Each structure stands twice: as C-alpha cells, then as structure tokens.
PLY file of the C-alpha trace (Angstrom):
ply
format ascii 1.0
element vertex 141
property float x
property float y
property float z
element edge 140
property int vertex1
property int vertex2
end_header
0.00 0.00 0.00
1.33 3.42 -0.96
1.91 5.60 2.14
1.03 8.76 0.18
-2.57 7.58 -0.20
-3.09 6.90 3.51
-5.63 9.19 5.14
-6.72 9.42 8.70
-6.60 11.38 11.89
-5.34 10.77 15.36
-8.24 11.45 17.73
-7.15 12.93 21.06
-8.55 14.70 24.06
-6.46 17.80 24.87
-6.41 19.87 28.06
-4.58 23.22 28.36
-4.40 25.30 31.54
-3.94 29.06 31.81
-0.77 30.16 33.59
-1.29 30.27 37.37
-4.82 28.97 36.72
-6.18 32.51 36.43
-9.87 32.45 35.54
-9.29 34.22 32.22
-12.19 32.70 30.29
-14.69 34.63 32.37
-13.73 37.56 30.12
-15.69 37.30 26.86
-12.95 39.00 24.81
-10.39 36.47 25.99
-12.77 33.60 25.35
-13.64 34.78 21.84
-9.99 35.46 20.96
-9.10 31.90 21.99
-11.98 30.40 20.00
-11.04 32.46 16.93
-7.40 31.42 17.23
-8.39 27.76 17.42
-10.50 28.20 14.27
-7.51 29.85 12.56
-5.30 26.87 13.43
-8.01 24.52 12.16
-8.17 26.34 8.82
-4.41 26.66 8.35
-3.18 23.29 9.60
-5.97 20.76 9.14
-6.60 20.12 12.81
-10.29 19.56 13.48
-11.65 20.47 16.91
-14.92 18.58 17.13
-15.64 19.79 20.66
-14.11 22.36 22.98
-15.13 23.70 26.35
-13.66 26.65 28.25
-14.38 26.32 31.99
-12.83 29.49 33.47
-9.12 28.60 33.61
-8.55 25.76 31.16
-9.66 24.24 27.87
-10.91 20.74 27.18
-11.05 19.75 23.52
-11.55 16.76 21.29
-9.22 17.06 18.32
-8.59 15.19 15.11
-4.93 15.67 14.25
-3.86 14.96 10.67
-1.09 12.41 10.10
1.42 15.06 8.98
1.41 16.66 12.48
2.63 15.23 15.75
0.54 15.73 18.86
3.21 18.04 20.28
3.21 20.17 17.10
-0.59 20.43 17.20
-0.45 21.51 20.84
2.30 24.02 20.03
0.19 25.51 17.23
-3.01 25.72 19.29
-1.31 27.21 22.36
1.03 29.53 20.43
-1.51 31.06 18.06
-4.16 31.39 20.77
-1.70 33.04 23.16
-0.70 35.59 20.52
-4.33 36.33 19.55
-5.44 36.66 23.17
-2.69 39.17 23.99
-3.63 41.15 20.86
-7.32 41.20 21.80
-6.78 41.90 25.52
-3.52 43.88 25.91
-4.09 44.38 29.66
-3.44 40.68 30.19
0.27 41.46 29.67
0.21 42.97 33.18
-0.95 39.64 34.60
1.47 37.69 32.39
4.61 39.89 32.26
6.77 37.06 30.90
4.48 36.66 27.90
3.29 33.10 28.54
-0.49 32.82 28.57
-0.63 29.04 28.92
0.92 26.95 31.65
3.60 24.52 30.58
1.18 21.79 31.63
-0.96 20.03 29.08
-2.57 16.66 28.91
-3.53 14.53 25.96
-4.93 11.08 25.60
-5.83 9.12 22.52
-9.49 8.33 22.00
-10.77 5.17 20.40
-14.09 4.63 18.63
-15.66 3.01 21.69
-14.91 5.98 23.96
-15.38 8.88 21.53
-18.98 9.63 22.58
-18.04 9.43 26.29
-15.20 11.94 25.82
-17.39 14.33 23.83
-20.10 14.16 26.49
-17.50 14.84 29.20
-16.23 17.90 27.32
-19.75 19.24 26.74
-20.58 18.88 30.45
-17.57 20.76 31.81
-19.67 23.68 33.11
-21.69 21.28 35.26
-18.57 19.37 36.29
-16.94 22.61 37.50
-20.24 24.06 38.76
-20.12 27.06 36.42
-23.43 28.71 35.64
-22.12 31.01 32.87
-23.24 29.57 29.54
-20.84 31.85 27.59
-18.03 29.50 28.54
-19.59 26.80 26.46
-18.26 24.99 23.47
-16.46 26.16 20.39
0 1
1 2
2 3
3 4
4 5
5 6
6 7
7 8
8 9
9 10
10 11
11 12
12 13
13 14
14 15
15 16
16 17
17 18
18 19
19 20
20 21
21 22
22 23
23 24
24 25
25 26
26 27
27 28
28 29
29 30
30 31
31 32
32 33
33 34
34 35
35 36
36 37
37 38
38 39
39 40
40 41
41 42
42 43
43 44
44 45
45 46
46 47
47 48
48 49
49 50
50 51
51 52
52 53
53 54
54 55
55 56
56 57
57 58
58 59
59 60
60 61
61 62
62 63
63 64
64 65
65 66
66 67
67 68
68 69
69 70
70 71
71 72
72 73
73 74
74 75
75 76
76 77
77 78
78 79
79 80
80 81
81 82
82 83
83 84
84 85
85 86
86 87
87 88
88 89
89 90
90 91
91 92
92 93
93 94
94 95
95 96
96 97
97 98
98 99
99 100
100 101
101 102
102 103
103 104
104 105
105 106
106 107
107 108
108 109
109 110
110 111
111 112
112 113
113 114
114 115
115 116
116 117
117 118
118 119
119 120
120 121
121 122
122 123
123 124
124 125
125 126
126 127
127 128
128 129
129 130
130 131
131 132
132 133
133 134
134 135
135 136
136 137
137 138
138 139
139 140
C-alpha cells in the first residue's frame, strides 16, 4: 500500500491550563480570541476540533490531528496562536502575564478510540456542570 494515499486522523482529548490557573475565560474577549485562534489553526493546519469547552481557567477539547502533524506540534500551534491572539485582543493581560506566557507549561492529551469517543465528547460538553459554572458563555467552540 502506498503511504502517500493513507488518510486518517489521530483522535485525542487535549487539556490546556492558563498560567497560574487565572480564571481568564470569564472575560468574553479572551474567550472569543481563543476560539477564533483555534479556528484559525483549524483552517491553516488541518486540525479539526470537534468539541471544545472553556471552563474558566482551562480548555478541554476533542481534536482530530492529521497524520502530517505530531501531537506536540498540534499543541504548540493551538497554544502559540491562541496566546498571541489573546494578547492582541486583551492587551491588559500582559500585566498579569509579564513574561508573555499565557498558557501553563502543563498540558494533557490522551488518545481516543471509537468506543470511547462519545463518552469523551459528552464529558467535554458537560464541563460547566462538572466545574459548577453557571455562565453559559463558557460553552463549546
């Protein structure tokens, strides 16, 4: 079989945390800048975020990563572009993050198989309940 004709995606659950766990996604401008950045990465790099949830200080997402990208590269793109776009949209955040890092160095990813895909998506969609957040603006992508 010719490797050039192989198609597919690696399905993963990703979790990113804001630096110092500040509750930055309470701010609608920050939230929208992050969502827009994620959509930009999707369009430019072929990553598909099927679900994403933004409960106050972190992001849960279900991503399909194309075979030409490693998981680490996908994470680097999502965190890097979103960080840049958030600082552009909300310049005052630079006071809170003087070293220029919006995201914590922490991230978590786990591969998702066909049997657990619906469970992971449901978990991501129910993050506001899980974290007892009543603000519906912090919903999905």
